[in-house]
C-alpha positions in Angstrom: 15.3 -12.7 -10.4 12.1 -11.8 -12.4 9.5 -14.3 -11.0 6.7 -12.5 -12.7 7.8 -12.0 -16.1 4.4 -10.3 -17.3 5.3 -7.4 -14.9 8.2 -6.2 -17.2 7.7 -2.7 -18.8 4.4 -2.3 -16.5 4.0 1.3 -15.2 3.5 1.3 -11.5 2.8 3.7 -8.8 3.7 3.0 -4.9 2.5 5.7 -2.7 4.4 5.8 0.4 7.4 4.4 -1.5 10.2 5.7 0.0 10.4 3.7 3.1 9.4 0.6 5.0 6.9 -1.5 3.4 6.4 0.8 0.3 10.4 0.9 -0.2 10.5 -2.8 -0.4 7.2 -3.2 -2.8 8.8 -0.6 -5.1 12.2 -2.3 -5.4 10.7 -5.9 -5.8 8.4 -4.1 -8.8 11.4 -2.7 -10.4 13.7 -6.5 -9.8 10.6 -7.7 -11.8 11.4 -5.0 -14.9 8.5 -2.6 -13.9 8.8 1.1 -14.3 8.1 2.5 -11.2 7.0 5.8 -9.5 7.4 6.1 -5.9 5.6 9.2 -4.0 5.9 10.9 -0.7 6.7 13.8 1.0 10.2 13.6 2.3 12.4 14.7 -0.6 15.6 12.8 1.0 14.1 9.9 1.5 12.6 9.8 -2.0 16.0 10.3 -3.7 18.0 7.6 -1.7 15.4 5.2 -2.4 15.1 6.4 -6.2 18.7 6.1 -6.5 18.4 2.2 -5.3 15.7 1.8 -7.7 17.3 3.4 -10.8 20.4 0.8 -10.2 17.8 -1.7 -10.6 16.0 -0.3 -13.5 16.7 3.1 -14.7 12.9 3.8 -15.6 12.5 5.0 -12.2 11.4 8.4 -10.9 9.8 9.8 -7.6 7.1 12.6 -7.3 6.8 14.6 -4.1 3.4 15.0 -2.9 1.0 15.7 -0.1 -1.8 13.1 -0.7 -3.9 14.5 1.7 -4.7 17.3 -1.1 -6.8 16.2 -3.9 -5.3 18.7 -6.1 -1.8 17.1 -5.1 -3.2 13.7 -6.3 -4.1 14.8 -9.7 -0.7 16.4 -10.2 1.0 13.5 -8.8 -0.7 11.1 -11.1 -0.4 13.2 -14.4 3.5 13.7 -13.8 3.8 10.2 -13.0 2.1 9.1 -16.0 3.9 11.4 -18.2 7.1 10.1 -16.9 6.0 6.5 -17.6 3.7 6.8 -20.7 1.0 4.9 -18.9 -0.4 3.5 -15.8 -1.0 -0.4 -15.1 -0.6 -0.6 -11.4 -1.5 1.6 -8.7 -0.3 0.5 -4.8 -2.0 2.5 -2.3 0.3 2.1 0.6 0.7 5.5 2.1 -0.5 5.3 5.6 -0.2 6.8 9.2 -1.0 5.4 12.8 -1.3 7.7 15.9 -1.5 5.1 18.5 -3.6 6.7 21.5 -6.3 5.7 24.0 -9.8 6.2 22.4 -10.5 8.9 24.9 -7.3 11.0 24.0 -7.8 10.8 20.3 -8.6 14.6 19.0 -10.4 15.8 15.9 -6.9 16.4 14.4 -5.8 12.9 14.9 -9.1 11.4 13.7 -9.2 13.6 10.4 -5.4 13.1 9.5 -5.6 9.2 10.0 -8.8 8.7 7.9 -7.7 11.3 5.3 -4.0 9.7 4.7 -5.2 6.1 5.0 -8.6 6.3 3.4 -9.4 9.4 1.8 -6.3 9.5 -0.3 -6.6 6.0 -1.4 -9.9 6.7 -2.6 -9.0 9.7 -4.9 -5.4 8.0 -5.9 -7.8 5.3 -7.2 -10.1 7.3 -8.7 -7.6 9.5 -10.8 -5.7 6.1 -11.7 -8.6 4.7 -13.2 -9.4 7.7 -15.2 -6.1 6.1 -17.0 -7.1 2.6 -16.4 -10.9 2.7 -17.7 -9.9 3.7 -21.5 -7.3 0.8 -21.9 -10.1 -1.7 -20.0 -7.3 -3.0 -17.8 -5.6 -2.1 -14.4 -4.6 -3.4 -11.1 -5.2 -1.5 -7.7 -3.6 -3.1 -4.6 -4.5 -1.3 -1.2 -2.3 -1.8 1.8 -4.8 -2.3 4.4 -4.1 -4.2 7.8 -5.3 -6.9 9.9 -6.8 -4.4 12.0 -9.4 -4.1 9.3 -10.7 -7.3 10.7 -9.9 -7.4 14.3 -10.0 -4.4 17.2 -6.9 -3.6 19.1 -6.0 -1.4 21.8 -5.1 2.5 21.0 -5.9 1.8 17.2 -9.7 3.2 17.3 -9.0 5.7 14.1 -6.4 3.2 12.6 -8.9 0.5 12.6 -11.7 2.6 11.3 -9.3 3.7 8.4 -8.3 0.3 7.5 -11.8 -1.2 7.9 -13.0 1.4 5.4 -10.2 0.6 3.1 -11.3 -2.9 2.7 -14.9 -2.1 2.1 -13.6 0.6 -0.7 -11.7 -2.3 -2.2 -15.0 -4.3 -2.5 -17.1 -1.2 -3.9 -14.5 -0.4 -6.3 -13.8 -4.0 -7.5 -17.5 -4.2 -8.1 -17.9 -1.0 -9.8 -14.7 -1.1 -12.3 -14.9 -4.7 -12.8 -16.7 -4.2 -16.1 -13.6 -2.0 -17.2 -11.4 -4.7 -16.7 -9.8 -3.1 -13.5 -9.1 -5.5 -10.6 -8.9 -4.0 -7.2 -7.7 -5.8 -4.0 -6.1 -5.4 -0.9 -3.3 -7.1 1.5 -3.6 -7.0 5.2 -0.3 -7.2 7.1 0.3 -8.1 10.8 3.2 -6.1 12.3 6.0 -6.0 10.2 9.8 -6.0 10.9 10.9 -2.2 10.3 12.7 0.6 12.0 9.5 1.9 13.2 8.0 -1.3 14.9 11.6 -1.9 16.3 11.3 0.9 18.6 7.6 -0.3 19.6 8.9 -3.8 20.5 11.6 -2.1 23.0 8.2 -2.5 25.0 8.7 -6.3 25.8 5.1 -6.6 27.4 4.1 -5.4 24.1 6.3 -7.7 22.1 5.1 -10.6 24.1 1.2 -9.8 23.6 1.9 -9.5 19.8 3.8 -12.5 19.2 1.4 -14.4 21.5 -1.5 -13.4 18.8 0.5 -14.8 16.0 0.1 -18.3 15.4 3.5 -18.7 13.3 5.1 -16.7 16.4 7.1 -14.4 14.4 6.4 -10.9 12.6 6.0 -10.7 8.6 8.9 -9.4 6.7 8.2 -6.4 4.1 8.9 -8.9 1.5 6.0 -11.1 2.6 3.8 -7.9 1.9 5.9 -7.3 -1.4 5.2 -11.0 -2.6 1.4 -10.5 -2.1 1.4 -7.2 -4.0 3.3 -8.8 -7.2 0.8 -11.8 -7.0 -2.2 -9.4 -7.1 -0.4 -7.1 -9.9 0.3 -10.2 -12.0 -1.7 -12.3 -14.6 -1.7 -15.1 -12.0 -4.7 -13.2 -10.3 -6.4 -12.1 -13.1 -9.7 -13.9 -11.5 -9.4 -12.6 -8.4 -10.9 -9.2 -7.4 -12.4 -7.0 -4.4 -10.5 -9.6 -2.1 -8.3 -9.3 0.6 -5.3 -11.2 1.1 -4.2 -11.5 5.0 -0.5 -11.4 5.5 -0.9 -12.0 9.2 0.6 -15.2 10.3 -2.9 -16.6 11.3 -3.6 -13.6 13.7 -7.2 -13.2 12.2 -8.0 -17.1 11.9 -8.2 -17.4 15.8 
């Protein structure tokens, strides 16, 4: 069902689009008639998700790229735009988390987390803006986290990267408002995915997390996708520099 008709034929890039939240976001845009290019490093996963996308909208494609490299970001964006003919929406979803006590975090852990979650989002946005500014329009949505607003155990680098992403969202929104570009973020709580299913095998951890969410359940990937669709549509045309918390009330306490 096409709930956002103004997204039809829009050109969309979704980083980290082959699995989990990114995959669901990409499929949601395709169902609403958008042209979608997904980005990641795992060719097999990219191809599998692209095959799914093409069943919905044949104007789907993937680009394999390492977003920790600025030159790769440049190549990825140019390849995607060559394929789609334009760029209307960028979803910065690619991310990583190495859950470790702060005293065990290495320099390599820190650099990889900040580079993947924050540096890549900035340079993807910068490159996307090269195409959006001349058109005086565009939507950039950063997939942040509730942990941009609260602290949590074994998440020092992750919290720092996502907190930085929320501030980056505000800075770019202010700077690019005069160019007609809306920059916003979505901050989910824990999402039901294959990755979190393994985490919640620890029943003490499961009780701890569920006890912090007033709605008493995890978010689904579709909840994050709905927020991303809204922020990419005309319904949000006067919203910029903001973060929608899809956290079941975690940060309201």
